[in-house]
C-alpha positions in Angstrom: 75.9 -122.0 153.9 77.7 -121.5 157.3 80.7 -119.3 157.5 83.1 -118.7 160.4 81.4 -115.3 161.2 78.0 -116.9 161.2 78.9 -119.1 164.2 77.3 -117.5 167.3 80.3 -118.0 169.5 82.7 -116.5 167.1 80.5 -113.5 166.5 80.3 -112.8 170.3 84.0 -113.2 170.7 84.8 -110.7 167.9 82.3 -108.3 169.4 83.8 -108.5 172.8 87.3 -107.8 171.5 86.0 -104.8 169.5 84.2 -103.5 172.7 87.5 -103.6 174.6 89.5 -101.9 171.8 91.4 -105.1 171.1 89.9 -105.9 167.8 91.9 -106.7 164.7 93.5 -103.6 163.2 91.7 -102.2 160.1 93.5 -102.6 156.9 94.3 -99.0 155.7 95.4 -98.1 152.3 99.0 -97.2 151.9 99.8 -93.5 152.5 99.8 -91.4 149.4 103.1 -89.6 148.8 102.6 -85.9 149.2 102.7 -84.1 145.9 105.2 -81.3 145.6 103.6 -77.8 145.6 102.5 -76.4 142.2 101.5 -72.8 141.5 99.5 -72.1 138.3 99.3 -68.3 137.8 97.0 -66.6 135.3 97.3 -63.1 133.8 96.3 -61.0 130.8 99.8 -59.6 130.3 101.6 -60.4 127.0 104.1 -63.3 127.0 107.7 -62.2 127.3 106.6 -58.7 128.5 108.4 -57.3 131.5 105.5 -58.3 133.7 105.8 -61.9 132.5 109.6 -61.8 133.1 109.0 -60.5 136.6 106.6 -63.3 137.3 109.1 -65.9 136.0 111.8 -64.5 138.2 109.6 -64.7 141.2 108.8 -68.3 140.3 112.5 -69.1 140.1 113.1 -67.8 143.5 110.1 -69.6 145.0 111.1 -72.9 143.4 114.6 -72.6 144.8 113.4 -71.9 148.3 110.5 -74.5 148.2 112.7 -77.3 147.2 112.8 -80.1 144.6 109.7 -80.9 142.6 108.0 -77.5 143.1 106.4 -76.2 139.9 105.6 -72.6 138.9 103.6 -72.0 135.6 102.5 -68.7 134.2 99.5 -68.6 131.7 99.8 -65.2 129.8 97.7 -63.4 127.2 94.4 -64.3 128.9 94.7 -67.9 128.0 92.7 -68.8 131.2 90.0 -66.4 130.4 89.1 -62.8 131.4 89.9 -61.5 134.9 86.6 -62.4 136.3 87.1 -66.0 135.0 90.5 -66.2 136.6 89.0 -65.3 139.9 86.5 -68.1 139.5 89.3 -70.5 138.5 91.2 -69.7 141.7 88.2 -70.4 143.8 87.7 -73.9 142.4 91.5 -74.7 142.4 92.2 -74.6 138.6 94.5 -71.7 139.2 96.4 -70.9 142.5 97.2 -67.3 141.7 96.7 -64.5 139.2 98.2 -61.1 138.4 95.1 -59.0 137.8 93.9 -55.4 137.6 91.1 -54.0 139.8 88.6 -55.5 137.3 89.4 -59.0 138.5 90.4 -58.1 142.1 87.0 -56.6 142.8 85.4 -60.0 142.0 87.3 -61.1 145.2 87.0 -57.9 147.3 84.8 -55.0 146.1 86.5 -52.2 148.1 89.6 -52.4 145.9 87.6 -50.8 143.1 88.3 -47.4 144.7 91.8 -47.6 143.3 90.8 -47.7 139.7 87.1 -46.7 139.2 87.3 -42.9 140.1 87.8 -41.0 136.9 90.3 -38.0 136.9 90.6 -38.3 140.7 94.3 -39.0 140.9 96.5 -36.4 139.4 99.9 -38.0 139.9 101.5 -41.4 140.6 102.6 -39.9 143.9 98.9 -39.6 144.9 98.2 -43.1 143.7 101.1 -44.5 145.8 100.0 -42.5 148.9 96.4 -43.7 148.9 97.3 -47.3 148.0 99.8 -47.5 150.9 97.3 -45.9 153.3 94.7 -48.4 152.4 96.9 -51.4 151.9 96.7 -53.0 155.4 93.0 -53.0 155.4 92.7 -54.1 151.8 95.0 -57.0 152.4 93.2 -58.0 155.5 89.9 -58.1 153.6 91.5 -60.3 150.9 92.9 -62.7 153.6 89.3 -63.0 155.1 88.1 -64.1 151.7 90.9 -66.7 151.3 93.5 -64.9 149.3 97.0 -63.6 150.0 98.2 -60.3 148.3 101.8 -60.7 147.4 102.5 -57.4 145.7 100.9 -54.4 144.2 101.5 -53.0 140.7 100.1 -50.7 138.1 100.0 -50.6 134.3 99.7 -46.9 133.3 97.1 -44.3 132.8 93.9 -45.0 130.9 93.7 -43.0 127.6 90.9 -43.1 125.0 91.8 -44.6 121.7 89.2 -44.2 119.0 88.7 -44.7 115.3 87.6 -41.0 114.9 89.0 -37.8 116.3 87.3 -36.8 119.5 88.2 -34.2 122.1 85.2 -33.5 124.2 82.9 -35.8 126.2 80.1 -35.0 123.7 82.3 -36.1 120.8 82.2 -39.7 122.1 78.4 -40.0 122.4 77.1 -42.3 119.8 80.4 -44.2 119.6 80.6 -47.8 120.7 82.9 -48.3 123.8 84.7 -51.4 124.9 83.4 -52.2 128.4 84.4 -55.0 130.7 81.8 -57.7 130.7 82.2 -58.0 134.5 81.2 -54.4 135.2 77.5 -54.1 134.7 77.2 -51.0 137.0 79.6 -49.1 134.8 77.7 -50.1 131.8 74.5 -48.7 133.2 76.1 -45.5 134.1 77.5 -45.1 130.6 74.1 -45.8 129.0 72.5 -43.3 131.2 74.9 -40.6 130.0 74.3 -41.4 126.3 77.3 -43.6 125.6 77.2 -47.1 124.1 79.1 -49.7 126.1 79.8 -53.1 124.4 80.8 -55.8 127.0 83.6 -57.9 125.8 86.7 -59.8 127.1 90.2 -58.4 126.5 91.0 -61.0 123.9 88.0 -59.7 121.8 89.1 -56.1 121.7 91.3 -56.2 118.5 88.9 -58.1 116.3 86.0 -56.1 117.6 87.8 -52.9 116.7 88.9 -54.1 113.3 85.2 -55.1 112.4 83.7 -51.9 113.8 81.9 -53.8 116.6 83.6 -51.1 118.9 85.0 -47.7 118.1 86.6 -46.6 121.4 88.9 -48.5 123.7 89.8 -47.0 127.1 93.4 -48.4 127.4 96.9 -47.8 128.7 99.3 -46.8 125.9 101.3 -50.0 126.5 98.3 -52.3 125.9 97.3 -50.3 122.9 100.8 -50.8 121.4 101.3 -54.4 122.4 97.8 -55.4 121.2 98.1 -53.4 117.9 94.8 -51.7 118.6 96.2 -48.3 117.6 96.5 -49.5 114.0 92.7 -49.2 113.8 92.1 -46.8 116.7 94.4 -44.2 115.4 93.3 -41.3 117.6 94.3 -41.0 121.3 92.9 -38.4 123.7 95.8 -37.5 126.1 94.0 -37.3 129.5 94.9 -39.5 132.5 91.4 -40.8 133.0 92.3 -43.4 135.7 95.3 -45.6 136.7 95.2 -49.3 136.0 96.0 -50.7 139.5 96.7 -54.4 140.0 98.0 -57.0 142.4 99.5 -60.4 142.4 97.3 -62.7 144.6 97.4 -66.4 145.5 94.9 -68.6 147.3 95.4 -69.1 151.1 95.1 -72.8 150.5 98.1 -72.8 148.2 99.9 -70.5 150.7 99.2 -72.9 153.6 100.5 -75.9 151.7 104.0 -74.5 151.0 107.0 -74.4 153.3 107.9 -71.3 155.5 111.0 -70.8 153.3 108.7 -70.9 150.2 106.2 -68.4 151.8 109.1 -66.0 152.7 110.5 -66.2 149.1 107.1 -65.7 147.5 106.3 -62.7 149.8 109.7 -61.0 149.2 109.6 -61.8 145.4 106.0 -60.6 145.1 106.9 -57.2 146.7 110.0 -56.9 144.4 108.0 -57.7 141.3 105.4 -55.1 142.3 108.1 -52.4 142.5 109.5 -53.4 139.1 106.1 -53.5 137.5 105.2 -50.0 138.8 108.4 -48.5 137.7 108.3 -50.0 134.3 104.7 -49.2 133.7 105.3 -45.5 134.4 108.2 -45.3 132.0 106.3 -47.1 129.3 103.4 -44.6 129.1 105.5 -42.0 127.2 107.7 -44.6 125.4 104.6 -46.4 124.1 103.0 -43.2 122.9 106.1 -42.1 121.1 106.4 -45.5 119.4 102.8 -45.4 118.2 103.2 -41.8 117.0 106.0 -43.0 114.7 103.6 -45.5 113.2 100.6 -43.2 112.6 98.9 -42.5 115.9 97.4 -39.0 116.2 97.7 -37.6 119.8 95.1 -35.0 120.8 95.8 -32.9 123.9 92.7 -31.2 125.3 92.5 -27.5 125.8 92.0 -26.1 129.3 88.4 -25.6 128.3 88.0 -29.2 127.0 89.7 -30.6 130.1 87.3 -28.7 132.3 84.4 -30.4 130.5 85.9 -33.8 131.3 86.4 -32.8 135.0 82.8 -31.7 135.2 81.7 -35.1 133.7 83.9 -36.9 136.4 82.5 -34.8 139.2 79.0 -35.7 138.1 79.9 -39.4 138.0 81.2 -39.5 141.6 77.7 -39.6 143.3 76.7 -42.4 140.8 79.8 -44.5 141.6 79.6 -44.0 145.4 77.7 -46.9 146.8 77.5 -48.8 143.5 80.9 -49.4 141.9 82.7 -48.4 145.0 81.4 -49.0 148.5 80.4 -45.7 150.2 82.8 -46.0 153.2 85.7 -46.8 151.0 84.8 -44.0 148.5 84.9 -41.5 151.4 88.2 -42.9 152.8 89.9 -42.3 149.4 88.8 -38.7 149.3 89.9 -38.1 152.9 93.4 -39.5 152.2 93.7 -37.4 149.1 92.5 -34.2 150.9 95.1 -34.7 153.6 97.9 -35.5 151.1 97.1 -32.4 149.0 96.8 -30.2 152.0 100.3 -31.1 153.2 101.7 -30.1 149.8 99.7 -27.0 149.3 97.6 -28.3 146.5 
């Protein structure tokens, strides 16, 4: 069958027009309307907690600045999985942001582990603040290189040990089954080598695991122990400030680049404000949460100077094991240098 395009003259004429750039215009699909920006933020914090409220206030400010149609959704209580899973979801675009502790942040940038993985190193919140601010520019630059923007830094209190049985010394905990983050195999190996028994789980599994005896010890902040009701089963708390829980609110650079300058400014200012609020609240909540749990049966054990020295000796023995594994060596050394300088200026 002969078609118009099969006629030799017609073919050569069209070819000539095409060569001259005068061919018929291509039929293009109609332009798709640009979708309004949407931020989906995951976190482990409880719904309606102060942390959740701070995120929602941030979202309101961002929506107002970004304009009509902008959506801001917060998924609380680990509904998007553990922190390692949330980091993965951000990379594939299922989430655009997350409020996470170092456990999740180190999945993005390993050097941040220095803020949370050095037991008994920090003595006060003042020391935590000093080291964080000294390291903040380089940390945030590293996150940016990996495609993430840090909007604000927070913390969630000191880690204490909540156990089913009374325990005061490091040796008292040997043989007990510890909750451990599933995404921290290096820590689990160190614990095993010291005679402890780590059981890797996600946060959502802590309470049922404690109730069934699958685990017997939870390193936790008092606020989390109260909010999750873990203390009802783990009715003994050892009052030592093992390590601070440090966290940050991050979003993907892709999401950041897609919003307006006004939206970026509102998000940056709101993130910084939320971080300040979260830090202040978390530090107040340590004592308030302990008092609330004591009224409901929690036994608080304060170590004697001798017992505390045993814990300090354990921490000092752990540092060489942590350096270069859980915390990059250069970052480990930087943290110690900042602390030495800070303490020297205060005569400590």
